[in-house]
C-alpha positions as CSV (number, residue, x, y, z in Angstrom):
1,M,72.4,106.1,-11.5
2,E,69.6,105.8,-9.4
3,T,67.1,106.7,-11.7
4,K,68.5,104.1,-14.4
5,V,68.2,101.5,-11.9
6,N,64.7,102.6,-10.6
7,G,63.8,102.5,-14.2
8,Q,65.2,99.0,-14.8
9,D,63.3,97.8,-11.5
10,K,60.1,99.1,-12.8
11,S,60.6,97.6,-16.3
12,E,61.2,94.0,-14.6
13,D,58.2,94.6,-12.5
14,S,55.8,95.5,-15.3
15,L,57.4,92.3,-17.3
16,L,56.7,89.9,-14.4
17,E,53.0,91.6,-14.0
18,L,53.0,90.6,-17.6
19,F,53.8,87.3,-17.3
20,D,51.6,86.7,-14.6
21,E,48.7,87.7,-16.7
22,I,49.7,85.4,-19.4
23,S,48.1,81.9,-18.8
24,L,49.2,79.1,-20.9
25,K,46.9,76.4,-18.8
26,D,44.1,76.4,-21.5
27,E,46.5,76.1,-24.6
28,I,47.9,73.0,-22.6
29,K,44.6,71.6,-21.7
30,Q,43.8,71.9,-25.6
31,T,47.2,70.0,-26.6
32,K,46.7,67.1,-23.9
33,T,44.9,63.9,-24.8
34,S,42.2,62.0,-22.9
35,H,42.3,58.5,-21.3
36,I,40.2,57.3,-24.5
37,E,42.6,58.7,-26.9
38,N,45.6,57.2,-25.0
39,L,43.7,53.9,-24.9
40,K,43.0,54.2,-28.6
41,N,46.4,55.1,-29.4
42,G,47.7,52.1,-27.4
43,F,45.1,49.5,-29.4
44,R,46.5,51.1,-32.5
45,K,50.2,50.3,-31.5
46,T,49.3,46.6,-30.4
47,N,47.4,46.1,-33.7
48,A,50.3,47.2,-35.6
49,S,52.9,45.3,-33.7
50,F,50.2,42.0,-33.7
51,D,50.0,42.8,-37.8
52,E,53.3,42.8,-38.1
53,F,54.3,39.6,-36.2
54,M,51.7,38.1,-38.2
55,Q,53.4,39.1,-41.7
56,K,56.7,37.8,-40.1
57,N,55.0,34.5,-39.1
58,P,52.8,33.4,-41.8
59,L,52.4,29.5,-41.2
60,F,51.2,30.9,-37.3
61,S,49.2,33.1,-39.1
62,Y,47.6,30.7,-40.9
63,S,47.3,28.0,-38.3
64,L,45.8,30.1,-35.9
65,K,43.2,31.6,-38.3
66,R,42.6,27.9,-39.6
67,I,42.1,26.8,-35.7
68,L,39.8,29.5,-35.0
69,Y,37.3,29.3,-38.0
70,A,37.1,25.6,-37.3
71,F,36.5,25.7,-33.8
72,I,33.5,28.1,-34.3
73,T,32.0,25.9,-37.0
74,L,32.7,22.9,-34.1
75,Y,31.0,24.8,-31.5
76,I,28.1,25.8,-33.7
77,A,27.8,21.7,-34.5
78,I,28.3,20.7,-30.9
79,A,25.0,23.5,-29.9
80,V,23.0,22.0,-32.4
81,V,23.6,18.5,-31.5
82,F,23.0,19.3,-27.7
83,V,19.5,21.1,-28.4
84,M,18.5,18.1,-31.0
85,L,20.0,14.9,-28.2
86,R,18.2,17.0,-25.4
87,M,14.7,17.0,-27.7
88,V,14.9,13.2,-28.1
89,T,16.1,12.2,-24.7
90,T,13.1,10.5,-22.8
91,D,12.8,9.9,-18.9
92,G,14.2,6.7,-19.3
93,A,17.9,7.7,-20.3
94,Y,17.7,9.4,-16.7
95,L,16.6,6.6,-15.0
96,S,17.8,3.6,-16.6
97,D,19.8,2.1,-13.9
98,I,17.1,2.1,-11.3
99,D,14.4,0.1,-10.8
100,L,11.0,1.9,-10.3
101,A,8.9,-1.3,-9.6
102,K,11.2,-2.2,-6.7
103,H,11.4,1.1,-5.1
104,G,7.6,1.3,-5.6
105,I,7.5,4.2,-7.5
106,V,5.0,5.0,-10.4
107,Y,5.3,7.1,-13.5
108,D,3.7,10.6,-13.4
109,T,3.5,10.5,-9.2
110,P,5.1,12.9,-7.1
111,E,7.5,10.7,-6.3
112,Y,8.5,10.1,-9.7
113,W,9.1,13.5,-10.8
114,A,11.0,14.0,-7.9
115,L,13.3,11.2,-8.3
116,L,13.8,12.3,-12.5
117,E,14.8,16.0,-11.3
118,T,17.2,14.2,-8.9
119,R,18.7,12.1,-11.4
120,M,19.1,15.0,-14.1
121,K,20.8,17.3,-11.1
122,M,23.0,14.6,-10.8
123,F,23.9,14.5,-14.1
124,G,24.1,18.2,-14.8
125,V,21.3,18.5,-17.4
126,F,18.6,20.1,-15.3
127,G,17.3,23.6,-15.9
128,P,16.5,25.3,-19.2
129,M,17.8,23.7,-22.4
130,I,19.4,26.7,-23.8
131,E,21.5,27.4,-20.4
132,Q,22.3,24.0,-20.3
133,M,23.7,24.1,-23.7
134,F,26.1,27.3,-22.8
135,I,27.2,25.6,-19.7
136,Y,28.4,22.7,-21.7
137,L,30.0,24.8,-24.3
138,R,31.7,26.5,-21.5
139,N,32.6,23.1,-19.9
140,I,34.6,21.9,-23.0
141,T,36.4,25.1,-23.5
142,P,39.9,24.3,-22.2
143,F,40.9,27.8,-21.1
144,I,37.9,28.6,-19.0
145,P,38.5,27.1,-15.4
146,K,35.5,25.6,-14.4
147,T,34.2,23.9,-11.1
148,V,31.9,20.8,-11.1
149,I,31.0,18.3,-8.4
150,L,32.2,14.8,-9.0
151,N,30.5,11.7,-7.3
152,A,27.6,13.7,-6.9
153,Q,24.5,13.1,-4.7
154,I,21.4,14.5,-3.5
155,D,20.9,15.0,0.4
156,D,18.0,14.6,2.2
157,S,17.2,18.5,1.4
158,G,17.2,17.7,-2.0
159,Q,20.8,19.5,-2.5
160,L,23.5,18.7,-4.6
161,V,26.5,17.6,-2.7
162,G,29.8,15.7,-3.6
163,D,33.5,16.6,-4.3
164,S,33.7,20.0,-5.6
165,V,36.6,20.4,-8.0
166,T,38.2,22.9,-10.4
167,M,39.0,21.4,-13.4
168,W,39.9,23.2,-17.2
169,F,38.3,20.7,-19.3
170,Y,35.1,18.9,-18.7
171,L,33.6,16.2,-20.9
172,G,30.5,15.6,-18.6
173,V,29.7,12.2,-16.8
174,F,27.7,8.8,-17.9
175,M,24.1,8.6,-17.7
176,N,23.7,5.2,-18.9
177,K,25.7,1.8,-18.0
178,A,24.8,0.6,-21.3
179,S,27.3,3.0,-23.0
180,G,30.5,2.0,-21.6
181,G,30.9,3.9,-17.8
182,V,29.3,3.9,-14.6
183,P,26.4,6.3,-14.3
184,G,28.0,9.4,-12.8
185,S,31.6,8.6,-13.8
186,L,33.5,11.1,-16.1
187,V,33.2,10.6,-19.8
188,Q,37.0,11.7,-20.1
189,E,38.5,9.5,-18.1
190,A,36.7,6.4,-20.3
191,F,38.1,7.7,-23.3
192,A,41.3,8.1,-21.9
193,R,41.3,4.5,-21.1
194,S,40.4,3.4,-24.4
195,I,41.9,5.7,-26.7
196,P,45.5,3.8,-26.3
197,T,44.0,0.6,-27.3
198,S,42.1,2.2,-30.9
199,F,45.1,4.0,-31.4
200,K,47.6,0.6,-31.0
201,I,45.3,-1.0,-33.9
202,G,44.8,2.1,-35.8
203,S,48.1,3.0,-35.8
204,I,49.7,-0.3,-36.9
205,G,46.8,-0.8,-39.5
206,V,47.9,2.4,-41.1
207,I,51.5,2.2,-41.3
208,M,51.1,-1.4,-42.6
209,S,48.5,0.1,-45.5
210,Y,51.5,2.8,-46.3
211,V,54.2,0.1,-46.6
212,L,51.9,-1.9,-49.0
213,G,50.0,0.6,-50.4
214,V,52.5,2.9,-51.6
215,P,54.9,0.3,-53.3
216,L,51.6,-1.0,-55.1
217,G,50.3,2.4,-56.2
218,I,53.9,3.1,-57.4
219,L,54.0,-0.3,-59.6
220,A,50.4,0.5,-60.9
221,A,51.3,4.3,-62.0
222,K,54.8,2.7,-63.6
223,N,52.8,0.0,-65.5
224,K,49.8,2.3,-66.5
225,E,47.3,0.2,-68.7
226,K,49.3,-3.1,-68.2
227,S,48.2,-6.0,-66.5
228,A,49.9,-5.1,-63.6
229,D,48.0,-1.8,-63.5
230,N,44.5,-3.2,-64.2
231,A,44.8,-6.0,-61.4
232,I,46.2,-4.0,-59.0
233,N,43.6,-0.6,-59.7
234,G,40.9,-3.0,-60.4
235,T,41.1,-4.7,-57.2
236,S,41.0,-1.7,-55.2
237,L,38.6,0.0,-56.8
238,I,36.6,-3.4,-56.2
239,I,37.1,-3.4,-52.7
240,S,36.0,0.4,-52.1
241,A,32.9,-0.1,-53.7
242,I,31.9,-3.3,-51.3
243,P,30.3,-2.0,-48.1
244,A,32.7,-2.0,-45.3
245,L,30.2,-3.6,-43.4
246,V,30.3,-6.5,-45.9
247,I,33.9,-6.7,-45.7
248,I,34.6,-6.7,-42.1
249,S,31.6,-9.2,-41.3
250,L,33.0,-11.5,-44.1
251,L,37.1,-11.3,-43.0
252,Y,35.8,-11.9,-39.4
253,K,33.6,-15.2,-40.2
254,A,36.7,-16.2,-42.1
255,S,39.2,-15.6,-39.5
256,I,36.9,-18.2,-37.4
257,Y,35.8,-20.6,-39.4
258,I,38.7,-21.0,-41.9
259,F,42.0,-20.1,-39.9
260,G,40.7,-20.9,-36.6
261,A,40.9,-17.6,-34.8
262,Q,38.9,-16.7,-31.6
263,G,36.1,-14.3,-31.7
264,A,37.1,-12.0,-29.1
265,F,40.6,-10.0,-29.2
266,E,41.4,-9.4,-25.6
267,G,43.6,-12.1,-24.2
268,A,43.9,-13.9,-27.5
269,G,47.1,-14.6,-29.3
270,F,48.8,-13.2,-32.3
271,G,46.8,-15.6,-34.9
272,T,43.6,-13.7,-33.4
273,Q,44.8,-10.2,-32.5
274,I,46.6,-9.5,-36.3
275,W,42.6,-10.0,-37.9
276,P,41.5,-6.7,-37.1
277,V,44.7,-5.3,-38.3
278,I,43.9,-6.6,-41.7
279,G,40.3,-5.4,-41.7
280,V,41.9,-2.1,-41.3
281,M,44.1,-2.5,-43.9
282,L,41.1,-3.6,-46.0
283,L,39.5,-0.4,-45.4
284,I,42.1,2.4,-45.9
285,M,44.7,0.9,-48.3
286,P,42.6,1.0,-51.5
287,M,42.6,4.5,-51.1
288,I,46.0,4.7,-50.7
289,I,47.0,2.5,-53.7
290,V,44.7,4.9,-55.4
291,N,45.7,8.0,-54.4
292,T,49.5,7.0,-54.7
293,R,49.2,5.8,-58.4
294,R,47.1,9.4,-59.2
295,F,49.9,11.5,-57.4
296,V,52.5,9.4,-59.5
297,L,50.9,9.5,-62.6
298,D,50.5,13.5,-62.2
299,E,54.2,14.0,-61.5
300,M,55.2,11.5,-64.6
301,T,53.5,13.7,-66.7
302,A,54.3,17.1,-65.6
303,D,56.7,19.4,-67.8
304,Y,59.4,19.1,-65.7
305,A,59.6,15.2,-65.6
306,K,59.7,15.6,-69.5
307,F,62.3,18.0,-69.4
308,A,64.9,16.0,-67.4
309,L,64.5,12.9,-69.4
310,S,65.1,15.1,-72.6
311,K,68.5,16.2,-71.5
312,G,69.4,12.7,-70.9
313,L,68.9,12.1,-67.3
314,S,68.0,8.2,-66.5
315,E,64.2,6.9,-65.9
316,K,65.6,5.8,-62.7
317,Y,67.1,9.3,-61.8
318,V,63.9,11.1,-63.1
319,F,61.7,8.8,-60.9
320,Y,63.5,8.6,-57.4
321,V,64.7,11.8,-57.1
322,H,62.2,14.0,-58.6
323,I,58.7,12.2,-59.3
324,F,58.2,10.2,-56.4
325,R,59.8,13.0,-54.0
326,N,56.8,15.2,-55.2
327,A,54.4,12.8,-55.1
328,G,55.6,11.9,-51.7
329,I,55.2,14.9,-50.4
330,R,51.2,14.5,-51.3
331,L,51.3,11.7,-49.8
332,V,52.3,12.9,-46.7
333,K,49.8,15.6,-46.3
334,T,47.6,12.5,-45.9
335,L,49.1,10.5,-43.2
336,P,47.6,12.6,-40.2
337,E,44.0,12.7,-41.5
338,I,44.1,9.4,-42.7
339,F,45.1,8.3,-39.2
340,V,42.5,10.3,-37.6
341,L,39.6,8.9,-40.0
342,T,41.0,5.5,-39.2
343,L,41.0,5.9,-34.9
344,F,37.4,7.6,-35.3
345,G,35.9,5.9,-38.2
346,S,37.1,2.7,-39.9
347,S,38.0,1.0,-36.8
348,I,34.3,1.5,-35.6
349,L,33.3,-1.9,-37.4
350,V,36.4,-3.8,-36.2
351,E,36.5,-2.9,-32.7
352,R,32.8,-4.0,-32.8
353,H,33.4,-7.3,-34.2
354,W,36.3,-8.4,-32.2
355,S,35.0,-7.1,-28.9
356,I,37.6,-4.6,-28.6
357,D,37.8,-2.4,-25.8
358,G,38.4,0.6,-27.8
359,M,36.3,4.0,-28.4
360,S,33.8,2.5,-31.0
361,K,31.7,1.3,-27.8
362,F,31.2,4.8,-26.7
363,I,29.6,6.4,-29.9
364,L,27.7,3.0,-31.0
365,N,26.0,2.6,-27.3
366,G,26.0,6.4,-26.4
367,V,23.7,6.8,-29.6
368,S,21.6,3.9,-28.8
369,N,20.9,4.7,-25.3
370,K,20.7,8.8,-26.1
371,D,23.6,9.2,-23.5
372,T,24.1,12.9,-24.4
373,F,27.6,13.8,-22.8
374,V,29.1,10.5,-24.7
375,V,27.7,11.4,-27.9
376,L,28.9,14.9,-27.4
377,G,32.2,14.2,-26.2
378,Y,33.0,11.1,-28.9
379,I,32.2,14.3,-31.6
380,F,33.9,16.8,-29.9
381,V,36.9,14.6,-29.5
382,S,37.4,13.5,-33.2
383,A,36.3,16.4,-34.5
384,S,39.0,18.2,-32.9
385,A,41.6,15.3,-33.4
386,G,40.2,16.1,-37.1
387,V,41.1,19.9,-37.3
388,F,44.8,19.5,-35.8
389,S,45.1,16.6,-38.1
390,S,44.0,18.5,-41.5
391,L,46.4,21.5,-40.3
392,I,49.2,19.5,-39.6
393,G,48.7,17.8,-43.1
394,D,48.8,21.6,-44.3
395,L,52.0,22.5,-42.3
396,L,53.5,19.7,-43.5
397,L,52.7,20.1,-47.2
398,A,54.0,23.7,-47.3
399,T,57.5,23.1,-44.8
400,L,58.6,19.9,-47.3
401,D,57.4,21.9,-50.7
402,P,58.4,25.5,-51.0
403,R,56.2,26.1,-53.7
404,I,53.1,25.7,-51.7
405,K,51.9,29.1,-50.1
406,L,49.0,28.6,-47.6
407,T,48.9,32.6,-46.9
408,K,48.7,35.8,-49.3
């Protein structure tokens, strides 16, 4: 019995020694993943989850891609325009509000160059052009906080001093008083004061253009190649062919000399303030009439309309339930784009003639005075509004018409 126990003890000791000799550390090291592999696996899982989310939300995916591609193009355009403006901007753009003779400063003297350098520092355009371009692109990117100096001044030691403020969005400052703002004041604040005025006139003009233009377009389509169609469509094409400057100039003079309106919009009564709205309508309503007529005619000649009529449905029911609804969806798509086009385009001539304190003064005065940040700010704001308005139009079309697919 004793021997057996001793034998058993010896065998157990041998097994323990054998287990001690066998090590699985090398095998564990081989199967254990590295930190790099863990990062790669985590990235693959995240990418797969993102792709799955995009597939489940096609409109969001389309919107994100559309905005991304549009802003990449916009940033390239802004960079090109920035370089071109800096190349053509003269010293006078930075010294426009300073009387050099009064201060006894002569061109091409050390005092002149010191003053020019000081002014360029105040406006944030001192330094290499390419470096300044990238700084501006960072400033107009709303997701990056940036520290800017407001009410900038140069102290006796030549250092830039002022109120240091952290901002998420920065369009720069005015360099010239003639551009519509005090030199050194924020461009975005001036835009914020003027956009409501342009928005009021533009929105009223667009709404009235649709209220009158859509029924006229429908009337022309329902009377194709008849006298009503020839009169409405012909008049629209004639107005569209006349240069916008000629139309607005004639309307402005007619409002004053024939209808007795005042020449300025601000402080005037309804008899004067209605004419800029009419001017906006004359510029965009012909396009609405022509588009409405074309959309309605396309739907009237579609197979589904002919099939519905052949089944005995009344013409009125087919038109208003099927034809007009489908044509109306296409009209709704154009509404955001036309509104932005009016706000930053067609209204420029109208505001200029009636001396309206809107957005038009900035682009006109900014270009003539080579005010870099005013021009760039106007381009950025108008182009951004155009991008989002076009996207909204596409999303409205896809939402209202299930036949439309914006994605694969």
